[in-house]
N, C-alpha and C positions, 0 to 999 in steps of 0.2 A: 138211258142210265148210262153213265160213263164206264168204261173199261178199267180194271184194276190193271197198275202198270207193274212191271216187273220190280223185284225189288231192289236190283243191283239200279235202279234209277233210282236209288236214294242218295248216291255218292257224292250229293252236293255237303251230305251234312256230317262227312268225313271232318275231322279234325275239328277246329275254330276255338280250340281250347274250352275254357269255362262255360261261355254263352253257346259253344257248340253243341256241348253236353248236356246244356240245362234247355237249349230249342230240340236236341232228341228226345227228351226225357218230357217235355212238356205233351199234357193230351188235346191237340189240335182239334178232336172231334166236337168239344164243346164250344168253338169260336166257327166265324163267320167263315171262316178260310177252309173248313172239313178236313178229315184226316190226309195225314202227307202223302198217303198213295195218289191222291187225286189232286195234288196242286198241277198247277201250268206250270209249263216247263219254264216262262219268264221268272216267274218267281223264285223256282231253283236255283236257277242261273242268277238273277242277282245276290238272292242269301248264301250260294257261293262262292258268290266276290267278296258279299261282306263280312261273311264270318272269317274269312282267312287272310282279311286286310290287316296292315299291322296299322292301318292309319283309323280314325275315330270316324264310326259311321253307323248310323241310326235308317230305319225303315219304314214308312208308313205303307198300308196295302190295305187294299181292297176298301170298300164303302163301308166301313166302320173304320179304316186308317188305321189295323191292329199294327203294336207296334214290336219292331225287329232290334237288336242293336247288337254288336260284338264286344269282343276283351279290351280293345281299345279306348272304347265308348265308356268302360262299366268305370273307371276314377272317377268320371265327371258328376258320377250319381253319389258319390260321397259314401258315409257308412248309416245305416239305420235311416234310410232313406226310403227311394223308390224301387230300386232293386231287391230283389229279380223278381216281385211283383207286377211290373209294367209291361214285361214278357209278353207278348198277346191279347194285351189291353186294349180296348180302343183309347183311342188318342186321345180321347179328350175326356174321359175318365182318367187319363194318366197323365193329365197336364191339366189339370183345371187351374192351376195358378197363372199360368200364361198362356192360356187358350187363345184368348182375345188376341194375343200378341199373333202366335204362331198360322192360325188357322186362316186370316188370310193371304200368307203368303205359300200353304199348302193349296188355296182356293185359287193362289195364280197359277201355280203350276198345273192342278190338275184340270183347269179350264182351258188354260193357255197353251200347257205343253213348253212353256217356257221356263229356264231356269234362274235362282233369283241368287243373288249375292251381297252377302252384310259382311263388315268388317267391323271388331271389336265392339258388339251391337249386347247391349246389356238387357238380356233376360233373366232375372230371380229364378231360381228354382229351389224345391223343397229339398234338401240333405242335411246329414249330422244332424235332424230331430229339430232344423227350423228352415226358413225362409231365407236362402242367400242371395244376394247380389253377385251373380255370375255373369261375366263377360266372354261373348262368342265370337269368330269366324267361322262364318260357314256359306253353305251352297245348300238351296235346295232345286233338286234336278229329278227331271220323269224318270218313273220306272215303266216302261209299255209291256203290253201281253203279247200273244199272237197276234192279235188282230191291230197290233199299231195302234191301240187306243191307250192312253194312259191310265196305269190302273194302281200304281203307286207313286210315291215321293222318298228320292231316296235324299237324306241328308249327310253331307260330309262335314263335318264340322274340326275346329280346334278350341278348346277353352282357354281363354287370352286374359283373364283375371289378372294373372301375377303381372304379365305386359302391361295392362292398362294401368294397374296400382304403381306401379315400376315407376310410368312414365307422368303421372298425376305427381307420384312423390318427388321425381326429376324436376318434374313445375316449379312444384312447391319450392323445392331447395335452389331451383334459378332465382323464384321469385326472391325468398331471402338473402340469397346471392346480391340479387339486385338491391335489395333493400339494406342490406352490410353495405355498398358501397356507394349508396346515395346519403346512406348516415354518416359515411365517413367522409363524404364530399372527393369522394376520387372517380377522377376522370378515366374513360378506359377507351381503348383504340384496338381499332384491327385493321390492319394493311396485306393486302395479296401482291406479295411480291411479282407475280406472273402478269397479272392484269392491272398492276399499277391502280389498286381501288383501295380507298382508304374511307373507313367509317369509324364515327364515335360516338358515346353517349351526350347527354346536355349538357354534364358537369363542364366537360374536357372544350366543347365549342363554346360553354360560355368564357373559361380561362383565356382562349386563344380568339376569342371574337369572331368564330369562323360562320357561315350562314347556316343556317336550320334544315338544309335538304338531308338525304339519307347519303349519299356518297359526297366527297369532297377532293378538292384538289390540294395533292399532297405538297406540291408548291406554294400553294396559299400559306397551310399550317406552318412550313419551315419557315416561311418571310417572318413569320411573328416570331421565330428567335430570336433574342437579340444578335448582333453582327459580332460580337467578340467570342458568342460559344458557337455558333452557327456552326463553322467547320468540325470545331469540335465533339457534336452532337450527331453531323454526318458520319465521321468516323466512325464513331461508337455505332451506330446502326450499321452501316458496312460489315464493320468486324462481327457482330450479331447474324448477319445473314451469311456468315461465312462457315460451312459445315464445322472447320475443325476448331471453332470457338467454342462450342457447345449451345449456341443458340441464346447465351445470356446475352442481358441488356440490361444496364442500371446506371445511371447518369444524372448529374443535376445540374440545371443550366437554368438561367434567363430568359423570359418571354415579356415581350413589350406588347400590351392591348393595343389594335390597331385603332380604334375609337378615343378609349379613355387616354391611352399613350401611357399608363401606369404600368409600373414593372412589376413583375412578377418573380420571386422562384421558386422552381418547380423541380420536383423528382419523377423521372422517369423509369418503369422497371417493366420489363418483358420479356416472352420469351419467343423463340423462333421454333417452327414444327418444319422438319425436312422429310421428302420423299425418299424412298428406295436409292436412286441418284443421285442422293446429298442436295438436291435441292429445293431450296427454301419454297413453301408455299402458304406460310402463314404466319403473320407476323403480330400476337396481340400481345396487351398490357393494361398496365395502368398509370396514372398523373396524379402525383399528388402536390397541391399547394403547399411549400414549404417556407415561405415566405418570412412567417413570423419567428420561426426555427433558425433561419438564417441572420435574422436581424438580430435576434438575442445571443445568438454566437457571435458576429461581430462584436456585439456593445460588450460583452464577456472579453471578447480579444483587446478590444481597445479599455475597459477597466484593468487588465492584466498587464498592457503596456502600462497604461499608468502609475499601477502599481510599481513595478518592477524598476520607474524613472524614480518614483519617491524612495524607493529602496535604495537604490544610485547615490540619490541625494543626501541622505541619511550622512554627517559628517563623524569620523571617528575612524578607529584603526582595530583591526579584528586579531587574536592573538589564539594559539591554542596552547591549552598545558595535557600533561600526560594524566593518566587514572588518579596517579598519585598526588596529582595535582601540581606537579614539578612541569617548567615551562623547558621545553626538548626540539630540536629539530630547528630548519630556519625560522625566524619570523621577521619577515621583512617588514611590518610596518611597525612593531617594536622600533627595531634597530632605529630607524627614519624617524620615530619621534624622540627618542632618549639620544641618539647617536652610541650607543652601547655596540660593544662588538657580539661574535658571536657565543665566545668564550664567556664573555662579561655576564650575559641574560641568562643563559644555561641556568637551571635547578631554580634554586631562591635567589639568583643574583642579580634579575629584575628587582627587587625590593632593595638596591641601592642605590634606585635612580630614584624612588620615593621618596620625598621630605623627611628629613629625619625627626620632626614630631607626629608625623602620620605612619613612618613604615613599622611599627611594631604593632600599632593596632590594625593593619592591614593585612601583616601576617597572621596574627589572632584568628582577626575575621576570616580571612580565607583558609586557614585551617579548620576550622570550625564548619565551614561551607562543604568543605572536602569530605570532613568527615561524616557530616550529616546527609549528604548528597542533595543537598539542598541550593538553589539559587542565590548566589552569591551578587549583592546589592551593597555597593559601598561608595563613598566620595574622598578623594585624596590628593595630593600635590607631587606633581613629576616633574623633575628638574627636566627639561627638553634641552635639545642639542645645543641652541641656541644660548643655555647658561644661565636662563632666568627660570622659574618655576610656573607652571600653570595648573588651573584647578579641573578634575578630572572627573565624572561619573564612569563608575564601572557596571558593569552587568556580564555575568557568566551564567552559565546553566551548563548540567552535564549532560553528555551525550551516552545514550545507554546502546549496547548488543542486545541481539536476541533471547541471552540469559537473564537480562535486566542486571546485569553489571555496566559500570562504568567503563566506558571506552575510551573518554577525552574528555576536557572543558572545551569551551568555547567560550569567548569574553570579545568583550569592545568595551575600547577606552572612548568616551566621548569630551571632547575639551568642551568646559562648561567657568572659563575663566571668565567672559565677560558677564555672566550672568551671576558667579559667585560676586564680582567688582557688585554687579548690580543688588544683589541680594545684601549685600553688607551695607551699602549705602541705604537700603531700606530698612534696614536693625537700628542703623545711625541714625536715620529720620524719626523712625519711633520712637528710639531713645529720649532723643530731643523734643521729639512729639509729648511723651507722658512729663519728660520734666518741665515742660512749659505746660501743662496740663493741671498738675501737681500743685504747680506755683501760682496757680490765678484762681480768681471769685468767680470767674464765667463756669457755669455748668456744664462739662463736656464729655459726652459720651459716642462710644463707639459701636458699629452692628457690623456685624459680617452680610456675605451677600444672602444669608439664608433670611434673612431679617431678624435676626437674634444675635440680642445686644452682647455684646462681649466684655465691654469695658464703663465704669463711672470712675469718673475723677472724684476726689478727697470731698469736693464743694458737693458733689451732689449726694455722700454721704452723710454729709451733716447735714443738709437742707432736709432729707427723707429720714436719718435713723436708722436706717439698716445697713446690712453690710455690701460687701458688691454680689457676695456668690449669690445671697435672695433675692439680687435685681437683676443680675444678668437674665438673658433671656427674654421673658416677657413678664419678670417677676415685677415692673414695674407699673404693669398696666392698671393692677387694681385701686391703683393711687389717683387714677385720673377721674375729674369730678363725672358726676352722672351725664352732664349735659354735653360735657365735651368728650368724653369717650369714642362713641362710635363716629362723630365727623373726623376726629383725629387719628385714629385707626383706620380709618379710610384713607386719609390723606397719606398718611405712613406708608401702609404696603401698598400702594399706588406708586408712589413714589420709588420704592424696591423694583415694584414692575415693570417701571419706564426706563429706572435707572437716570431719574432726574432729582433735581433738587427742589426743596420742599419749605415752606415758613407759614407758623400758624401762630395762635397765642392761643394759652387753656389754663387750666384749674389743676395743681397739683395739692395733694395731701401733704403737708411738712409732718415732722415729727414733733411738733404741739398739737397735732390733730388739725390744724387749720389751713385753709386752701389759699395758695399762693399763685398769681398771675405769674404766669412763662410765657416769653416770646421764645420760640422754638425754631431754628432755624437748621436744615437739614442738607447737605453737601454728599454728592455718590463719591467715591475712591474706587479708583482703578490703578491694578498694579503694572509693572511697567510693560511686561507684554500687550497692556489695554485689557485686559480682562477684569469683569468687574468683579471690586474687593468687599461694596457693602457702604456703610455710611460715614460722616463724624457729624455730630450736633453739636452744636452751639446753643444753651439756651439762657435768658436773663430774666431775673426777677422783676418784673415792673408791676409789680403788687400795687407800689405808690402811683407810679402812673398811673394806675388804675384810679384809685381813689382819689387823686389828684382832679383828673379827669370828672369823678363825680360830686368832686367838691369845688369845681373851677368858681360854680355861681357864687358860692358861699364864702370863699374866700381866695383872695389874689395871692397873697402870701403862702397859703400852703400849697399855693397851684406852681409859684415859683421853685420853691422847694422840691417841688416832686419834680419838675422840669430839671432843676439841677442835678438833681439825682439823676433824671433818666438822660441827661447828657451825659453823665460820668458811665452812665452803665453801658450808655450807645458810644461812646470811647474806647470802651472795653469791646463792648463790639464791634467797631471797627478795626481792632487789631485783628479778632477772628476771621472777620470779612476780609479783609488785607490776605490774610494766612490762605485763606481758599478761595482767590483770586476771582470773587464775584464783582460783579459792577452794580455800583447803587446808583439809584436814580429818585428824583423828588419831581414829580410833574405838576406845575399848577393847573390845576385845569379851566381856571376862569381867563388866563392870558396865553397861556400855549407854551411859557417860558419850563427850562427846565435847568435842574442843576442836578450832575453827576460828581461821578468820584473819578480819578483818572484812567481806573482799569477799566471802565464803561468805554471811555474815547477807546483805549487800545485794542478792546473787545472786534470797534467797529474801523479797527485800520487805521485808526489816527493818531496823532502825537497825545502825549497823555497830557490831560486838559481838563479844567472840571467845568467846563462851560460848553456844551453842544446846540448846535440850533435843531431844535424836535425836529422840525419839518425834514433837517438835510438825514438827521436818522430814518425817517420813514421812508424818502427816497431810497435808501439803500436795501429796503427790503426786497426781497426777490419778486418781479410783477405776480408769479403765481399764489403768493403767501401774504398778499395783502388782505384778503378775504378773511383767511384764517386769524392774523392780526385784528381788525374791525370785530369778527364775532366776537372775540375773548372781550374785547374793549367793551361791547355789548353787552355782555354777560357780566362783566365784573359792575358797570353801573346798576344791575340790578341785586347782585349778591354779594357784590365789595370786594370779590377777591379773583384776581384773574392770573392765568397762567397759560404759556404757548409756546410752541416751538415752530421757528421759522428757520429761513434761510435769508442770510444777508450776501452782498455783495461789495466787496472792497474797491478801493478805484484801480487796482489790476488786474479788475475782471476773475480773482479769483473768487471762490464760493465756500461762505461759511457756516454753520448752523448755530444757532444762538437759544438759549431756553431763558423766555421773560416770565418773571412772577411779582406778584405785587397787590396790594390793597388801598383799595380809595376811601378816602377818608370825608367826611358830610361838614358842612356847617350847620349853624345853628341853626337855619333854616332847609334842614335836609336835603341842601344841592351839593353836587360832586364838587369836594375842591381841592382836593390834593389827592396822588397816585403817588404812592413811595412801593419799591421794588428794587430787584436785582435783577441781572442780567448775567448769565453766565455762558462761557465759550464750549458748546458741547461737539465740535467739529470731530474732533478724534475718538469720542465714544461715539457719533456716529459713523464713522470707517469701521471702528471697530466690531459695532453690530452691525453693518452691512458685513463683514467679513465672516462674523459669526453666521450670518443668515446664509451667504453663498457656502461656507463649510458647511453646514447643516445639508443645505442642496445636493451638495456635493457627495455627503455623509449618504444620503438616502439613495443616491443614483446609485452608489457602490453596493449598498446593500441590497437594494432589488436585484443590482447585474449580478452578484456574488448569489442570490437567493438565500440571504443571511435572512436568521429572525433577530430579534432584540427582545430583551429580558430586564427585567429590573427587581430586584428582590429587596424587601425592607428587612434587616435582619433582626429588628426588633421584635415587630407584629408578625411576622413569618409570612406576610400577604408578599403576594407575584403580579405582577404586570408584563404581560407578554404582548407583542407584534401579532400582526394575523399570519403570519410567516412561523414566530414561533409556536401559532396554535396548531398548523399545517402540518410542521415537524413532528410534533409531539403528538400527534393525534387528540390532545386536551379542548376540550368544550369552551369555549369562551367565556367566562364568568367573571361578575365583580370580587369575588370574595376567593379566586384560588388562591391556594395556602402552596405554603413552599411541601407542606406534607403530599399533597396529590403532585407534583412534581415527582417526588422521591418513589411515591408509588408506582410510577411506569419504568423505573429504575431495573433493568435486566439484574435477578436476585445474585447473580455471579459477579456482579459489577461494583456491589452496593457497598463493598469496603472500599473498593476502588475509588467511588464517589467520595466516602466519608473520608479517606485521605488524603483526597484531591482539595475537599474545602477545608480540611485543618491545615494544611500547607498553605492555602491562598489567605487565610486569617493572622498566618506568620510572616508571610511574604507579600501580603498585597496585590498577587495574580494568581486568578484561576484558571486552570488548565484541567481540561477532563475528555478524555475518546471513550465513551462507553456503551453500550446498549441498550436500548428500549423498548416496552412491548406497548404496542396499540391493543384497544379493544375488539380485534380478531384475533392475536395471540400473534400477531405476524412481528418481526424480529427489525426494528432499523439501528444502523450505526449513527451517533451523533457526534460532532465536536463541538465543545462549551468550551469558551473564555469569556473572562471580565475580571475586573478591575472591585478591589473594594476601597469602599470609603469610609473616614470614622470620622468620629464626632470630637467634640471639643474635649471630650475625655480621652481620646484617643481609641475609642471602642468601637467596635464595627459596628457602622449604621447602614449601610445600601451596598449592594454588589450589584453592578450594572455589567451585561455585557450581551455578545452574541450566542448563536448556534445554527450549527449546520447541519444539513443532511449529507451525511460521505457514507451511506449504504451503498451505493454504487462505485466508489472508490475502493472499499474494503473487499466489494466483493472482485472488482479487477484485482486487487489486490491480491487476495486469495487465491485467484485464477491463474497470474501471476508465477506467485509463490509456489503454485501446485505444480504450473506448467515447467519451472525451472528445476523442483526436486527430480519429477519425472524425466526431463531433458537429462540431470547428472545421472542419475539412476540408470536409463537406458544408455548413456553414454559410455560409462565405467561397466556396463557390462557385456559390453560390444569387445569383439578382437581386434577392430580396425583402432587406429588413432583418431581421435574425433577434436576437433579444436576449433576454437572462434576468433576474430579477429574485430577490431571496430573499424568504421567505413574506410580509415584514411590507412589499414592494412595493418595495424598492430596489434598482435598478439594477448589476448585477454582470458585464455582458457585453453585449459588441457585435459585430454581425461586419465584416467589414472592409467589406462593402457600404453601412454606415450612415455611416461616417466618411470614404469618399471622397462620398458625395449631399452630407453638410452641412459638409463642409472643417474638420469640429471634430476636437480632438483626445480622447484619452481622458480626459485633464485635464478639460476644459470638458464634458464629458458625464457627469462621475463624479456619484455622489450621483442629484440630481434635475433636473438641466443639463439633462435631453431634454426638458423642457418650454419651452424656449427654442424649441427649434424646431419647436413646433405654434404655429400662426396664432393669434391673440391671439381672435380669434372663436370658436374652439373650446378653448380654454383649460380655463376653467373645469368645462363639462361633459365634457372628459376626465379632469380630476383626478376629479370626482365618477365616473363609471362606474368608471374605475381602483380607487376607494376602496370603490366597491358590490361590487368581483369578488373583492379582497382580502379584505372582510369577512365575506360570503357564501361564498365559494371556486367559486363560478358563473364560466363563462368570461366571457373579455372580448373585445367586439366594438365597434369604435367606427370610424366614417368621419372624418377628418378631414385638414388642410392640413400637409405640412412643408415645412419653409424649406429650399430649395437652397441650393448654397454660393452661388451667384451672384444670390441675393435672392429666386428666382421660388419660388412655392411653388404646388406639387403634392396632388393629391387622394392619399390614401392610406388604405387598408382594415387596420385593425391587430385582430388576433385573439391572444389568448392562451390557454392551460389551464393549471391548478394541477396539477404533479404530487406525486400522494399518497401516502401510506404506507398500510399496511393498516387500520390506524385509523381513516383517513379525513383526517389531519392533511396540510396543505400543506407539502412540502419544498421547493419550487421552482417558479418561473413559468415557460413558454417562449412566447414569443410572436413572432409576425413583420409585419412592416409591409408592404403589397404596392402598387404603384404604379397607383392606379386611373385616373389623369387619363384617358387615351384611353377608358375606359368611362364617364368620367360624361358626356364630350361627346359619345360614341355615344348615352348613353341619353338626353342632351335634345334628340337629333337624331331618333334613335328616337320619342321622346314626340310630336314634328311630325306625323312620318311615321304615328304610330298613329292618330293625330286624322283624317289624311287618309284614310286608310285603313278606319276607322271605317264612313265615310258611303259608301263601297265596298260594302264587307261587307255592309252593312244591303240594298242593291239585290238584291246578291247572292242574302243571303237570301230577300226575296221572289219572284225569277224560281225560286229551289230550290223556294218553296215551290207556287208554279204549275206548275212541272215534275211537282212530285211528283203536284199534281191531276191533271193530262194522264197521269201514267204508273197512277196507280189508273183514271182514266177507261180507259186501253188494258184493264186486268187485267177491268175490267169487260165491252167489247167481247169481248174473245178470252172469256170463259168465256158470253157470252151472246151478243152479236148475230156473231160469226165462226161458233161451233161451231153457232147453231140451222139454218142454209142446210146446213152441213156434214153435220149430222145426218140432215137429209131427203134430200141426195144419197146417205147410205150407206142409209138405207131404202129409195128408191126403187129402189138398186142391186139391195137383197135383194131386192125383190117382183121386178124382172127376169127377176135368175137364177133365181128357183125356176119363174116362172111361163114366160118366155120364150127365156131362156137359150138351149135347144136348136132356137129356131127362127133363132137369129142364124146369119151365115155363119161360116166360119172365120174372115173378119179381123175380124166385129163379135166374135165371142167373143174373140180376142185385144184388141181395143179396148177390148172390155168388161172383161177381166181388169186392165188398164192404169189405166182409170179406179178399180177398186175399189183396187187398190194406192197412185193418187196420192191418195186419200181419206183410208188407213190413214197414208199420211205425214203429210198435213195433219192430221189428229187425234194423231200423235205429237208432231209439229213444236208444235201450240198447246197439248198436257199440259205438254212442258218449257218451255215460253217461260215456262208460268204457277208451274212449279216455279220456274224460277230468278227469278222475280219474287218469289216467296214469300219467298225467302230475306233479300231482303232490308228487305220490309216488314212483315212480320210479327212480333209481337211476341217480344221474346227471353225463354223462360221457360227457367231452367236448374235443372236436378233431376239428384240423384245415380244414376246409371245406371250398370250392369254390362254392358259389352260385350256377354258371351256371351249377354244377354236380347236385345238386338236382332239379332244374329248370326243366333239360333234362329227370330225373326218372318221373317227375309227369307229363312232356308231353305225355311219353310214357302210363302211366294209364289212362290219361284222352284221349288217342289217339282218344277212338269212339265218345265221347262228343265234342271234337275240328273240328274232321271231318264234325261231323251232323251238326254244326253252322257253317261250316269254319270260325272256328274261328282264329287268329292268334295273337302268344304270340312274342311281341319283346323284346328283353333287349340290354341295354346298357352297358356301363363296371361294369365286376362283381369283387367283392373283396373276398378274403378271408377270414372267421371270426374262432372264436373258439367258437364252439357253441355244442349244443346237436344233433346229425346229425338226427335220427330218429324224433325227438320235430320238428326242423323247418322243417322238407318234409313233415311233418302234416299240420303245417302252411303256407307254400305254396300252400299245396295242396288244404285247406278249402278256399283261397284267389282265386284261379285259377278258381276253379268247381263253387263258387257265383257269379265269371265274366260271365261264360259261360251261369249259370242257371238263371241270374237276367239280359239278354242279351233283349235287344229293339229289337220285332218282324220286321225282313225284311232289320234288319241292321246287317252288318258282325261283330262279335264282337273282337275289337281290346285293347288287353291286353297287355299293356306296366311295365316293371318293370328295374327299374334303383337304382344305388345305388354310394354314395358319402362318404368319409372320412373326416372329418375335425374335429376342436374342437366347445366345443360347441357355443362358439361365435358366429360363422360363421352362425349356424340354426337361432339364436335368437329365442328359445324354450325357453319358460318360466320354463319347469318341468326336463332342463337338467342342470346338475352340471358344475359348472366352474372347469377350468382347465384340462377339460375331454375331451377325443378323443370318436367320436361315430362315426359308420356307418349308415347313412342314406337309408333305403329301402322304394321305391317310387311304388307300385303294384297301376296301376291305368287303367281304364276300360271306355269303353263307353256306359255302360248300362242304365238300367231304373233310378238309383240314388236315393237318399231320400232326407228329408228334414233336413236341418240345425238342428234344434233341438232334431233331434233322433241320433246326431253324436256320445254321449256316451252310450247311452240305449242300443244300437244294440249289445254294448259286454255283456252284462248278459245273465246268462243262461236263457231259454227257450222264449226268446225275438224274437219277429217277427213284421213283418211290412208288413206285406201281408198274403191275406188268402190262407190255404194251396189247395181252387180251383186253385189261380193262380199259384205259386211256393210250390213244394212240399219243406219239410226240417222239423227238430226237433228245431230249436233256439237255437243250441248248438255250433256249427261250430266258430262262432267269439268268444264265449266266450273263446272255446279252444285256439284259437289264443291268444286273450287276456294272458289267463294263463301261455302260452308259452312265450312272450315277458317277462312277470314278473319275469320266472323262468330264464330270462339273464339277469335279474335287467334293462330291458329297458322300452321304454314308446313306445304306440301305439295310436294315433287317426287316425279320416276320414275326409275329406272335400269331399262334393258332390252337384251337382246342377241336380234336377228332368228333364229327358228327356236328360242330357247332357252324365254323369258317375260319378263314384268314384274312389278318390284316398285313400289308406292307406298307411298311414306315420308309418313307424316302423324306431325306432331308439335304437340301440345294443351297447353299450358300447365295446370298442377296448382297447388291451394293458394293 
């Protein structure tokens, strides 16, 4: 039976926190290890270490692998789980859910005695009322008994669940970022400037045509950059690699693919990282293909240039009137046009240049427009300076200010003399036509370009018995014979679509209710500008001819009469044909002989004749159009009617277009006998059509480039048709039945009145203009600009509005930002005591703040242009102008001291500074400057200069005194190191001899005095050494070198090895940084702090010394003594010693300062003063935090970089 050990052998249970208490209270007699009195020393020692460790530890002991654990391990068990029940429980019962995982590890240690190691291992445990996935980094190591056999397994572990989850989340974020980069088709690159290694993702390699390898030669990538951009890109990279630039990289340039030779525009953006020595060690970023964006921008710029050129090409003169409508100021264009002098055209004097018949009407219309604030549109005649009158179109609009009041009127006079002459000729021609049409028996009608009939002559009214107002438009269609209606309407509408002549025979119901046969011929009409104006038709009653053909076999006489009447009708027809400039031909299909009108020969470029060989006409057909004519002829043989368009070539090789229409007549054997038809020269029409098509293409290009949407509103049906871009801008879903109401619904409620007034004004003036907000389905607000033109019907009622829509949201936001910025600038400028001013790039002043006006007493008119120079003192004006011109020429900052005259005539000194605001290309956009009153500083500077001269002599004397004191200090160092230490060494030597030979001969009192003498000598030696160390921190040369703090800590630990082992002290270090420091001084600093932590340890407590470092900017540390915009290395030395009260946190760094008696702790009170001095030598700061009985932390901040 084992003997019971004394109670004091249970000291290993002391401390240990909660688990130490639970272990002491546990009834171990019911377990396999039995009562604690009989536990082996190995278990006691192991548990003593475990319970008092701050590191999570677990112990499996004995054959049952009983469970022990400490307070540090306790949090890993969670709440409502295994704690505290598993204390003393066999391992298999305590950990059933993971026993299959940990039993093999335990067996490996128990059997082989070798430790295991696992990192971030998933081992689920039951805690917090559930089985949780928990990650661990742990080591299983053997616990030996007295016979050196493995008796248990010591588990040291750390839960790394949060770390693993964070890593997984980081990996997920990295995958998401990679996906986003790939989705955005961004290229990425990473360049190491130190090793010149360059890597990139697949997208960048595709853009640059680079090889698939991991690392890429930077030179190969650089060669892909277009030669014109290569130097600029190189310069941008060099700038980014310079620490002073901030490391930012943002540039656009072109690359040329080495294989496809395709050129692309790209944008590179990146950031350079620098080390503490301001050396670039990493340069990474992205590359985006912006080819489409650049192309669109260039197209837009080209379109803008074209637009500006078009504006410049508009003929007309521009003039301005004041808000009351009166002309004032210099009007150069008006003066050059009319020859009126300045005084003659002022006010309403301009009206004297207007034709007397138009003057009063012009003034009345102008006054009405001014009164109603509406656009002025008018036409009148103006007497030119040459003495004759010209016709002009006038358009003027009011310019409004921010208060919605008229600021001025701007108008344009456009010369329309030639147009007026042409229009008058047209009117005269139309009048002659109507007189001719009303006086003829030929049925004549006119239709506009929309195919609506707009005129029928008297002959029509008499034939049909209907008034004109019932016949116009399509009021005649119901009179067509049912068998003829569809075919004729197809022919009629096709003629309008193609703008080509047509001919047909049809039956029409007359006023007597009988159908009459008519021969209808339609010819297209064109305006002087070549635009299509509609059709003019001439119709002839051929009822008798038709009847004659029917009765031909019955009565020759009847046929002759019909032919006679037909010939008369055809004579009338010829009159109309001649007027319409149609060429008429009759081709005998039996012998190929042709008879034609003289006009036909003229159309083919020959002299006027009635005879033209058919073969010659055919030879003039363009080779590419011969087949067209042949196909039309073959169809006519089947369908009787022939129609085609083709090109012909004149003898001068000029190209002309013709339109041929005709009908084939058959003999009694149904053989084709005769082809009768017309030929019309449509060359001009074709050219106009080509111009229209080209203009339409150009318009579409302009619309696409300007991102305009187009729309059309039918005013009567309220239906809206919009382009694709229209729907994109409005957010409306494309639909065939989109209504005007649908578009009104998206108008912002606050802009509905403005929209209504804009449309009302449009119906009055014919022009629509509306700027307002719309709401999308997601309630987002967008700004739009809508412009349009109103078209009217024949009754002068609004019929259709056609226009464009533009998204101006970005422009409005930029305008708002600019306005806010301007307001803020002026508010800030006017609130500043300095004079603030701005100028244009050429140096002309355009703004002063209120301070300038108050100071000078001058008005804006006095200071405009170069008036500011009058404020400058005469002695400084020439230098001022020279410096200002130099700044404007070079773009460099302007800095000048000069005197400004105050409103009372007193001159005061000012410091004027101006900086050029430049665009991306480095071009100056404006100058912003300030002038600060430095009169007091100037006066003070003069006084200071006198004081400096006085103080200079005193400082020279002080320097001499300091040199003398420095020599004395060096002498003291010599005395301390030689003269003072020499007698001390002798005292210590003689005392050592006495101790060895005579100590036992001394009385008890003598021995005590001898010990006190030795102790005093040792303290004296320590004091001299500390004083020498303190002195050296001031006098030694400051040789800085790059040192890793971990090296110095290791050296100090070796020096203090005995002291550390004596108290079982532990030094723990975190991440250590390299610093540029004085090596031997910093070693002394760490030595003093660590030795203090050992010296001032709490009795019975293992000294724990922790040293950690962190590098960051001053703002991160929030320390009041740290300089802004500077990086520091924070060194924290923490111990668990006796500590001190907060009130002594600064006192402890003074010389000979002690907080404890010599009997408690030895020392001289100089150690921390040396530490403080060393920190000062490194331009740093040190302070201390402490809690009595808990420990102290010394915080050191050393500037880096």
